[in-house]
MMTF fields as JSON, N, C-alpha, C and O atoms, coordinates in Angstrom:
{
  "mmtfVersion": "1.0.0",
  "mmtfProducer": "UNKNOWN",
  "numBonds": 215,
  "numAtoms": 216,
  "numGroups": 54,
  "numChains": 1,
  "numModels": 1,
  "chainsPerModel": [1],
  "groupsPerChain": [54],
  "chainIdList": ["A"],
  "bondAtomList": [4, 2, 8, 6, 12, 10, 16, 14, 20, 18, 24, 22, 28, 26, 32, 30, 36, 34, 40, 38, 44, 42, 48, 46, 52, 50, 56, 54, 60, 58, 64, 62, 68, 66, 72, 70, 76, 74, 80, 78, 84, 82, 88, 86, 92, 90, 96, 94, 100, 98, 104, 102, 108, 106, 112, 110, 116, 114, 120, 118, 124, 122, 128, 126, 132, 130, 136, 134, 140, 138, 144, 142, 148, 146, 152, 150, 156, 154, 160, 158, 164, 162, 168, 166, 172, 170, 176, 174, 180, 178, 184, 182, 188, 186, 192, 190, 196, 194, 200, 198, 204, 202, 208, 206, 212, 210],
  "bondOrderList": [1, 1, 1, 1, 1, 1, 1, 1, 1, 1, 1, 1, 1, 1, 1, 1, 1, 1, 1, 1, 1, 1, 1, 1, 1, 1, 1, 1, 1, 1, 1, 1, 1, 1, 1, 1, 1, 1, 1, 1, 1, 1, 1, 1, 1, 1, 1, 1, 1, 1, 1, 1, 1],
  "groupList": [{"groupName": "MET", "atomNameList": ["N", "CA", "C", "O"], "elementList": ["N", "C", "C", "O"], "formalChargeList": [0, 0, 0, 0], "bondAtomList": [1, 0, 2, 1, 3, 2], "bondOrderList": [1, 1, 2], "singleLetterCode": "M", "chemCompType": "L-PEPTIDE LINKING"}, {"groupName": "ALA", "atomNameList": ["N", "CA", "C", "O"], "elementList": ["N", "C", "C", "O"], "formalChargeList": [0, 0, 0, 0], "bondAtomList": [1, 0, 2, 1, 3, 2], "bondOrderList": [1, 1, 2], "singleLetterCode": "A", "chemCompType": "L-PEPTIDE LINKING"}, {"groupName": "GLN", "atomNameList": ["N", "CA", "C", "O"], "elementList": ["N", "C", "C", "O"], "formalChargeList": [0, 0, 0, 0], "bondAtomList": [1, 0, 2, 1, 3, 2], "bondOrderList": [1, 1, 2], "singleLetterCode": "Q", "chemCompType": "L-PEPTIDE LINKING"}, {"groupName": "ARG", "atomNameList": ["N", "CA", "C", "O"], "elementList": ["N", "C", "C", "O"], "formalChargeList": [0, 0, 0, 0], "bondAtomList": [1, 0, 2, 1, 3, 2], "bondOrderList": [1, 1, 2], "singleLetterCode": "R", "chemCompType": "L-PEPTIDE LINKING"}, {"groupName": "ILE", "atomNameList": ["N", "CA", "C", "O"], "elementList": ["N", "C", "C", "O"], "formalChargeList": [0, 0, 0, 0], "bondAtomList": [1, 0, 2, 1, 3, 2], "bondOrderList": [1, 1, 2], "singleLetterCode": "I", "chemCompType": "L-PEPTIDE LINKING"}, {"groupName": "GLY", "atomNameList": ["N", "CA", "C", "O"], "elementList": ["N", "C", "C", "O"], "formalChargeList": [0, 0, 0, 0], "bondAtomList": [1, 0, 2, 1, 3, 2], "bondOrderList": [1, 1, 2], "singleLetterCode": "G", "chemCompType": "PEPTIDE LINKING"}, {"groupName": "TYR", "atomNameList": ["N", "CA", "C", "O"], "elementList": ["N", "C", "C", "O"], "formalChargeList": [0, 0, 0, 0], "bondAtomList": [1, 0, 2, 1, 3, 2], "bondOrderList": [1, 1, 2], "singleLetterCode": "Y", "chemCompType": "L-PEPTIDE LINKING"}, {"groupName": "LEU", "atomNameList": ["N", "CA", "C", "O"], "elementList": ["N", "C", "C", "O"], "formalChargeList": [0, 0, 0, 0], "bondAtomList": [1, 0, 2, 1, 3, 2], "bondOrderList": [1, 1, 2], "singleLetterCode": "L", "chemCompType": "L-PEPTIDE LINKING"}, {"groupName": "PHE", "atomNameList": ["N", "CA", "C", "O"], "elementList": ["N", "C", "C", "O"], "formalChargeList": [0, 0, 0, 0], "bondAtomList": [1, 0, 2, 1, 3, 2], "bondOrderList": [1, 1, 2], "singleLetterCode": "F", "chemCompType": "L-PEPTIDE LINKING"}, {"groupName": "VAL", "atomNameList": ["N", "CA", "C", "O"], "elementList": ["N", "C", "C", "O"], "formalChargeList": [0, 0, 0, 0], "bondAtomList": [1, 0, 2, 1, 3, 2], "bondOrderList": [1, 1, 2], "singleLetterCode": "V", "chemCompType": "L-PEPTIDE LINKING"}, {"groupName": "THR", "atomNameList": ["N", "CA", "C", "O"], "elementList": ["N", "C", "C", "O"], "formalChargeList": [0, 0, 0, 0], "bondAtomList": [1, 0, 2, 1, 3, 2], "bondOrderList": [1, 1, 2], "singleLetterCode": "T", "chemCompType": "L-PEPTIDE LINKING"}, {"groupName": "HIS", "atomNameList": ["N", "CA", "C", "O"], "elementList": ["N", "C", "C", "O"], "formalChargeList": [0, 0, 0, 0], "bondAtomList": [1, 0, 2, 1, 3, 2], "bondOrderList": [1, 1, 2], "singleLetterCode": "H", "chemCompType": "L-PEPTIDE LINKING"}, {"groupName": "SER", "atomNameList": ["N", "CA", "C", "O"], "elementList": ["N", "C", "C", "O"], "formalChargeList": [0, 0, 0, 0], "bondAtomList": [1, 0, 2, 1, 3, 2], "bondOrderList": [1, 1, 2], "singleLetterCode": "S", "chemCompType": "L-PEPTIDE LINKING"}, {"groupName": "PRO", "atomNameList": ["N", "CA", "C", "O"], "elementList": ["N", "C", "C", "O"], "formalChargeList": [0, 0, 0, 0], "bondAtomList": [1, 0, 2, 1, 3, 2], "bondOrderList": [1, 1, 2], "singleLetterCode": "P", "chemCompType": "L-PEPTIDE LINKING"}, {"groupName": "GLU", "atomNameList": ["N", "CA", "C", "O"], "elementList": ["N", "C", "C", "O"], "formalChargeList": [0, 0, 0, 0], "bondAtomList": [1, 0, 2, 1, 3, 2], "bondOrderList": [1, 1, 2], "singleLetterCode": "E", "chemCompType": "L-PEPTIDE LINKING"}, {"groupName": "ASP", "atomNameList": ["N", "CA", "C", "O"], "elementList": ["N", "C", "C", "O"], "formalChargeList": [0, 0, 0, 0], "bondAtomList": [1, 0, 2, 1, 3, 2], "bondOrderList": [1, 1, 2], "singleLetterCode": "D", "chemCompType": "L-PEPTIDE LINKING"}, {"groupName": "LYS", "atomNameList": ["N", "CA", "C", "O"], "elementList": ["N", "C", "C", "O"], "formalChargeList": [0, 0, 0, 0], "bondAtomList": [1, 0, 2, 1, 3, 2], "bondOrderList": [1, 1, 2], "singleLetterCode": "K", "chemCompType": "L-PEPTIDE LINKING"}],
  "groupTypeList": [0, 1, 2, 1, 3, 3, 4, 5, 0, 6, 7, 7, 7, 4, 8, 9, 9, 6, 10, 4, 4, 11, 12, 13, 1, 3, 1, 1, 14, 7, 9, 2, 12, 5, 8, 9, 5, 4, 12, 15, 1, 1, 16, 12, 9, 5, 1, 8, 0, 10, 5, 7, 9, 16],
  "groupIdList": [1, 2, 3, 4, 5, 6, 7, 8, 9, 10, 11, 12, 13, 14, 15, 16, 17, 18, 19, 20, 21, 22, 23, 24, 25, 26, 27, 28, 29, 30, 31, 32, 33, 34, 35, 36, 37, 38, 39, 40, 41, 42, 43, 44, 45, 46, 47, 48, 49, 50, 51, 52, 53, 54],
  "secStructList": [7, 2, 2, 2, 2, 2, 2, 2, 2, 2, 2, 2, 2, 2, 2, 2, 2, 2, 2, 2, 2, 2, 7, 2, 2, 2, 2, 2, 2, 2, 2, 2, 2, 2, 2, 2, 2, 2, 2, 2, 2, 2, 2, 2, 2, 2, 2, 2, 2, 2, 2, 2, 2, 7],
  "xCoordList": [8.638, 8.558, 7.826, 7.079, 8.019, 7.269, 5.861, 5.088, 5.407, 3.99, 3.435, 2.274, 4.149, 3.635, 3.49, 2.495, 4.358, 4.25, 2.992, 2.205, 2.841, 1.655, 0.348, -0.62, 0.291, -0.945, -1.128, -2.256, -0.044, -0.125, -0.664, -1.506, -0.146, -0.609, -2.137, -2.882, -2.592, -3.985, -4.862, -5.93, -4.377, -5.142, -5.205, -6.229, -4.1, -4.093, -5.052, -5.822, -5.087, -5.962, -7.418, -8.278, -7.708, -9.121, -9.484, -10.573, -8.603, -8.936, -9.145, -10.018, -8.386, -8.597, -9.923, -10.681, -10.187, -11.446, -12.613, -13.543, -12.552, -13.566, -13.769, -14.909, -12.688, -12.791, -13.452, -14.296, -13.087, -13.697, -15.159, -15.953, -15.534, -17.022, -17.699, -18.755, -17.189, -17.93, -18.036, -19.021, -16.948, -16.989, -16.185, -15.046, -16.788, -16.059, -15.61, -14.5, -16.394, -16.025, -14.762, -13.836, -14.799, -13.58, -12.383, -11.291, -12.507, -11.4, -10.798, -9.579, -11.728, -11.226, -10.565, -9.674, -10.97, -10.308, -8.924, -7.985, -8.768, -7.453, -6.505, -5.346, -6.984, -6.149, -5.709, -4.529, -6.627, -6.412, -5.334, -4.407, -5.543, -4.536, -3.165, -2.138, -3.164, -1.883, -1.132, 0.077, -1.925, -1.393, -0.964, -0.003, -1.715, -1.315, -0.013, 0.784, 0.236, 1.389, 2.594, 3.672, 2.416, 3.471, 3.823, 4.989, 2.828, 3.017, 3.777, 4.725, 3.368, 4.086, 5.494, 6.336, 5.851, 7.115, 7.913, 9.084, 7.381, 8.093, 8.399, 9.489, 7.439, 7.672, 8.773, 9.579, 8.813, 9.819, 11.184, 12.164, 11.222, 12.62, 12.997, 14.178, 12.11, 12.42, 12.911, 13.846, 12.305, 12.726, 14.124, 14.956, 14.386, 15.677, 16.748, 17.809, 16.497, 17.444, 17.711, 18.849, 16.635, 16.764, 17.645, 18.505, 17.374, 18.227, 19.673, 20.523, 20.035, 21.338, 22.06, 23.262, 21.3, 21.806, 22.084, 23.066, 21.325, 21.464, 22.568, 22.817],
  "yCoordList": [-17.775, -16.329, -15.702, -14.738, -16.197, -15.724, -15.901, -15.013, -17.121, -17.337, -16.452, -16.062, -16.095, -15.059, -13.786, -13.113, -13.358, -12.073, -12.072, -11.126, -13.16, -13.276, -13.239, -12.656, -13.867, -13.851, -12.425, -11.939, -11.76, -10.392, -9.417, -8.555, -9.608, -8.771, -9.009, -8.057, -10.346, -10.601, -9.974, -9.419, -10.088, -9.424, -7.901, -7.303, -7.265, -5.838, -5.553, -4.603, -6.252, -6.009, -6.202, -5.451, -7.137, -7.43, -6.202, -5.672, -5.667, -4.592, -3.347, -2.569, -3.073, -1.87, -1.896, -0.926, -3.12, -3.258, -3.046, -2.293, -3.713, -3.49, -2.095, -1.653, -1.35, 0.043, 0.86, 1.698, 0.64, 1.366, 1.066, 1.974, -0.16, -0.486, 0.06, 0.673, -0.106, 0.252, 1.72, 2.213, 2.438, 3.953, 4.634, 5.046, 4.753, 5.366, 6.786, 7.145, 7.596, 9.001, 8.985, 9.786, 8.14, 8.154, 7.638, 8.178, 6.661, 6.111, 7.238, 7.383, 8.074, 9.149, 10.227, 10.926, 10.364, 11.375, 10.911, 11.707, 9.583, 9.049, 9.166, 9.553, 8.844, 8.894, 10.409, 10.685, 11.314, 12.733, 13.288, 14.021, 12.888, 13.27, 12.692, 13.346, 11.473, 10.925, 11.673, 11.896, 12.029, 12.914, 14.29, 14.848, 14.843, 16.176, 16.094, 17.031, 14.952, 14.717, 14.554, 15.069, 13.815, 13.642, 14.946, 15.231, 15.712, 17.068, 18.002, 18.668, 18.054, 18.862, 18.445, 19.32, 17.152, 16.659, 17.019, 17.364, 16.971, 17.402, 18.824, 19.202, 19.727, 21.12, 21.441, 22.339, 20.72, 20.905, 20.58, 21.288, 19.46, 19.072, 20.103, 20.449, 20.634, 21.675, 22.946, 23.573, 23.353, 24.533, 24.309, 25.216, 23.158, 22.775, 22.849, 23.419, 22.279, 22.375, 23.819, 24.228, 24.554, 25.971, 26.701, 27.504, 26.366, 27.018, 26.615, 27.423, 25.369, 25.068, 25.755, 26.019, 25.989, 26.636, 28.176, 28.711, 28.816, 30.197, 30.522, 31.698],
  "zCoordList": [-15.919, -15.84, -17.093, -16.927, -18.238, -19.356, -19.212, -19.571, -18.649, -18.585, -17.507, -17.628, -16.464, -15.421, -16.069, -15.802, -16.896, -17.543, -18.462, -18.46, -19.237, -20.089, -19.35, -19.838, -18.144, -17.332, -16.801, -16.723, -16.439, -15.952, -17.023, -16.77, -18.169, -19.369, -19.656, -19.887, -19.633, -19.725, -18.628, -18.884, -17.456, -16.422, -16.506, -16.178, -16.948, -17.143, -18.272, -18.132, -19.345, -20.467, -20.062, -20.523, -19.257, -18.795, -18.001, -18.219, -17.03, -16.193, -16.919, -16.533, -17.988, -18.887, -19.555, -19.576, -20.132, -20.906, -19.923, -20.21, -18.774, -17.725, -17.349, -17.2, -17.181, -16.696, -17.736, -17.419, -19.041, -20.151, -20.293, -20.54, -20.145, -20.282, -19.098, -19.253, -17.927, -16.649, -16.38, -15.83, -16.8, -16.543, -17.645, -17.425, -18.844, -19.899, -19.621, -20.012, -18.982, -18.71, -17.694, -17.822, -16.817, -15.849, -16.666, -16.49, -17.522, -18.283, -19.121, -19.214, -19.759, -20.573, -19.743, -20.226, -18.559, -17.655, -17.321, -17.319, -17.027, -16.745, -17.95, -17.797, -19.093, -20.31, -20.506, -20.723, -20.428, -20.599, -19.569, -19.913, -18.369, -17.264, -17.621, -17.439, -18.125, -18.437, -19.61, -19.569, -20.625, -21.658, -21.259, -21.788, -20.29, -19.726, -18.993, -19.04, -18.288, -17.517, -18.458, -18.164, -19.63, -20.552, -21.217, -21.487, -21.471, -22.18, -21.238, -21.655, -19.978, -18.967, -18.799, -18.598, -18.863, -18.666, -19.867, -19.703, -21.094, -22.291, -22.309, -22.739, -21.836, -21.68, -20.726, -20.968, -19.649, -18.573, -19.123, -18.889, -19.878, -20.465, -21.471, -21.525, -22.282, -23.333, -22.661, -23.16, -21.527, -20.745, -20.192, -20.236, -19.691, -19.176, -20.177, -19.924, -21.33, -22.48, -22.91, -23.143, -23.001, -23.341, -22.391, -22.754, -21.086, -20.115, -20.175, -19.801, -20.639, -20.788, -22.047, -22.038, -23.016, -24.23, -23.916, -24.43, -23.172, -22.976, -22.121, -21.855]
}
């Protein structure tokens, strides 16, 4: 099981490096959209907590 996980991690790393080299603009877009999603989620949790306090 541990070896399968290691192989999966290597494959994921190879895919990420390939994507960055092959299309850096698209890779940057994906990272940016990921951070926007995390930011939106944090804002939503903050709004929820604020609503609980009021």
